[in-house]
N, C-alpha and C positions, 0 to 999 in steps of 0.2 A: 418519101413517097407522097405524102400529102402536099408537100411543096411543089412537086412536079405536077400533080393533078391541078393544083391551084394555078400554076403557071400556064398549063395547057388550056384550062377553062378561060382564063383571062385573055389569052392570045387568040383563041378560036371560039368566040362567043356564039356565032351562028351554028357551028357544028355541035357545040355543047347543048344548045337549046334543042336542036334536032334530035340528038341522042336522048335527052331528057324527055321530050314529048313522045318520042317513039317508045321508050321504055314504059312510060305511063300508059300509053295505049295498049301495049302488050299485056301489062299487068291487069288493066281494066277488062280486056277481052277474056283473059284467063279466069278472072273472078266471075264475070258474067256467065261464062260457060259452066263453071262449077256450080253456081247458084241454080242455073237452068237444069243441070243434071240432077241435083239433089231434089229440086221441086218435082221434076218428072218422076223420080223414083218414089217420092211420097204419094203422088197422085196415083201411080200404078198400084201401090200398096193399098191405098184406100179403095180403089176400084175393085181390086181382088176381094177385099173384105166385104164390100157391098154386094158383089156378085155371089159370093158364098152365102150371105145372109138371104138374098132373094131366092137362091136355089133351095135353101132349106125351107123358106116360107112356102114356095110353090109345092115342094115335095110334101110338106105337111098338109097343105090344102087338098092335094090330090089323093094322098093315102089315107087321110083321116076324115075326109069329107063325108057328107051324108050319102052321096051316091056310092062310094066305095063300101061304106057300112051296109048299105042295102044290098049291094052285090054279094058281099060276104054272107049276109044273113040268108039270102035267097039261094046260096050254094052255087053261084055261077063261077066261083073260083075252084071249087072242089070237084074233081072228076067223078068221084063216087056218088055224090049227091046229084050231079047232073045226070048221070047214067040212070040212077034209080028213078029220078023224076021223069025222064024221057021214055025209058023203055021198061021201067019197072023191074029191073034186074041188076046184075053185076055190071061194072064198067067194062068197056070194050078192051081196054089195056090195063092189065094189073101191074102194080108196082112190084118190082122184084126184091 
């Protein structure tokens, strides 16, 4: 088998080089595609982690900030406190 291959290569030098270069190009393209895919997956993963981190930071600022604390203290979130402050009585809609 190896003898036949060596005989073919020695008799068809140009064709052998063409096959060799073509095979090297295909392997190189496959490797580049794999590296690009892995890199893209890693970047997307890091982007997702950063987006989650930023979302938590924004949520923390809005829910735990001074303004939300003031709103809660003033009773602007509680219907009963709002009703008593505005009308001096019971809220307009009771919880069942």
